[in-house]
N, C-alpha and C positions, 0 to 999 in steps of 0.2 A: 778455813772452813771447807772450801771446795776440795782440797786435797784430803781432808779427813773423811768427807763423804765418799770420795773416790775409793779410798783405802777400805772403808767399811763395806761398800758394795762389792768391790773386787774380792775381798776376803770371804764374804758370805757366799758369793757366787762360786768361788773356788772351793769352799768347804762343801758345797752341795754337788759339785761336779768333777772335782779333780782327785787324783790319787794322793796318798799321804806325803810322798817325797816332794811332789810339786807344791802342795800346800805348805810344807815346811820351808821350801825355797821362797815361796811368795811371802810367807810370814817374815823371813829374814829381810827380804827386800822392803816390806812395809815398815819394819822397825828401822831400817837404815834410812828410809824416807823420813820418818818421824824425827830422827836425830840428825837430819841434814847431811848424811854421809853416804847416800846411795851411790854416788860416783866412786867412792872407795870400794864399795861392795862389788860394783860392776867391773872395776879394774882388777881387783885381787881375787874374785870368786871364779874358780876354774869352770864352774857350771854355766856362768853367764858369758856368752860370746856375743857381744853386741852386734858385730858385723856379720854374723852367720844368719842365713835365711831362716833357720828354725826359731831364732829368737824373736822374729817379727810377731809371732803369736803370743808372746809373753806380755801380759797386760801392764806390768809395772816397769817395763824395760826403759822407758824414757824419763823416769823419775830422777835419774842421775843429773840431767841438765838443770832441773829445779834445785837440786842440792848445790850445784856449782853456783847458781845464781844467788841462793840464800847465803852461802858462805861469803860471797862478795858483799852482800847487803849487811852482813854482820861485821865484816872487816873494814869496809870502805869508810863508814862514818867514824870509826875510831882513828883511821888514818887522817881523815879531814880534821878531826879535833886536835890531833897531834900537830898537824901542819899549821893550824890556826895559832898554836902556842909559839910558833917560830915566826920569823918575818915572812911576809907574803911571798917574796921572791924565793926564799929557801923552801917553803912549803910547796910552791908550784914546781920548782925544779926537782924536789924529792918525788913528786908524783910522776913527772916526766921521766925521771931516772928509773923508777920502779916499772913504769909502763915499758920502757925500752928494754930493761932486763927481762921482763916477762916475755916480750916479743922475741928477743934473741934466744931465750931459753926454749920457747916453743918451737922455733925453727930448728935449733940444734937437736932437740929431742925428736922432732918429726923426721929428721933425715936418717935416723937409725930405726930399722925395723923392730928392734928389740925394745925401744923406748917410745915408739910413736903413740902407743896407747896411753902412756903416762902424760904425754903432751895433750892428748885429746880429752882425758877425763878429769884432770886436776885443775883447781881454780888458779893457782899461781901462773900457769901457762896460758890461762884465758883472761887474766887480769887486764891485760892491755886492751882486750876487746871491750870489756865493761867500762874501762877508763875512757876509751875513745867514744863510746856511746854517751857516757855522762858528760864529757866535754862537748860533744855535739849538741846535746840537749841544752846545755848552758849557753852555748853560742846562739842557738835558735831562739831561746827565751830572752836573750839580751835585749834591753830596751834601746840600746844604741845602734843596733843593726837595722838597716833599712828593710822594709817589708819585701821588696823584690829580691834582696840578698838572702833573706830567710827562706823565701820560696825556692830560690836557686839551690840552697843547701838541702832543703827537704827533698827536692826532686833528685838531687845528686845521690842522696841516701837511698831513695827508692830505686833508682837506677842501679846502684850497687847491689841491692838485695836481689833484684830481678836478674841482673847479669850473673850473679853468683849462682843462682838457681839454674840458669840456662847453661852456664859454662861448666859447672861442676856436677850438677844434677845427681844422678845415682852412681857416678864414677867413684873410684876409690882414691880420690884426691886426698892428699895428706893434709892434716891440720898443721899450721894455720892456713 
């Protein structure tokens, strides 16, 4: 609902104040957002240069990240269901293996200037991040973990977020 409202407001405001070509571009982005593939539009659309200063004024620029997230939320439950049909050990190792493949692929693609954007915008190379987050949430929610250990893990996560913001900030640090 929030995304729908955002799209309606942005498209109406754009219709009232922008030129035809910009409205068309925004409409393409809105459609890509609705169909959960704005990350593909931003990756393959020559007009959208995410890292360029001029793009900062584009109101739907960051919808790609929601698309990546939604793609994970569609894919991950299916993967969990499939892993439940196998032994617990095999399912767990399958997830660990997919996470490792995702991480290694992200690093490999990020090391090449020509494919760094692929690593940045696509869900398979960000899968390991979501998987790590899901595993962290499960660990913290565990009833067998002592409260002080839960607090330690939560604080370590917060320190990771803050240190990432401070260390990488607005630099052109490569993903991952």
